[in-house]
C-alpha atoms as one frame of an Amber mdcrd trajectory, in Angstrom:
protein
   1.402  30.641 -29.745  -0.467  30.506 -26.319  -1.522  27.318 -25.021  -4.504
  26.314 -22.816  -5.523  23.099 -21.299  -9.139  22.647 -20.954 -10.031  19.737
 -18.333 -13.921  19.026 -18.378 -16.155  15.976 -18.577 -19.094  17.828 -20.275
 -18.565  17.486 -23.975 -20.647  20.669 -24.809 -18.678  22.794 -22.295 -15.357
  21.609 -24.002 -16.521  22.069 -27.547 -17.613  25.701 -26.832 -14.564  26.585
 -24.979 -12.273  24.814 -27.792 -14.024  26.869 -30.419 -13.757  30.129 -28.693
 -10.074  29.782 -27.721  -9.079  28.446 -31.082 -10.651  31.443 -32.587  -8.435
  33.646 -30.398  -5.456  31.779 -31.910  -4.721  29.464 -28.779  -3.339  25.912
 -29.067  -5.886  23.998 -27.154  -5.336  20.761 -25.466  -8.222  18.811 -24.046
  -8.559  16.302 -21.361 -11.810  14.650 -20.039 -10.715  14.071 -16.397  -7.728
  14.858 -14.215  -5.808  11.663 -15.001  -5.815  12.556 -18.748  -4.850  16.084
 -17.862  -1.747  14.871 -16.029  -0.699  12.714 -18.882  -0.817  15.987 -21.187
   0.911  17.978 -18.537   3.839  15.567 -18.708   4.691  16.550 -22.293   3.146
  20.223 -22.579   3.155  23.383 -20.511   0.206  25.413 -21.243  -0.097  29.084
 -20.249  -3.504  28.554 -18.725  -5.398  25.578 -17.307  -9.139  25.725 -17.123
  -9.951  22.883 -14.538 -13.486  21.609 -13.765 -13.821  20.519 -10.049 -16.491
  17.659 -10.213 -14.996  15.083 -12.659 -14.790  11.201 -12.641 -11.759   9.399
 -11.781  -9.385  12.157 -10.484 -11.465  15.363  -9.692 -10.314  18.887 -10.050
  -9.003  19.232  -6.514  -6.830  16.270  -6.590  -5.636  17.369 -10.257  -4.721
  20.712  -8.871  -2.480  19.023  -5.980  -0.668  17.103  -8.421  -0.111  20.079
 -10.596   1.160  22.246  -7.745
């Protein structure tokens, strides 16, 4: 099964994307900010990461640097 990590702090965006990807048989992981995403990435390796830039705590740019 394909895996995707959605990182966004907007609940409506997250719910819409989660629904759309689950409908396409993706295993969906959700993080509300960069620090939560990094915790998820310690134990899971998604095929795709959708990463918002403007988020509280750890923003998208900082998260991307950690992922690299």
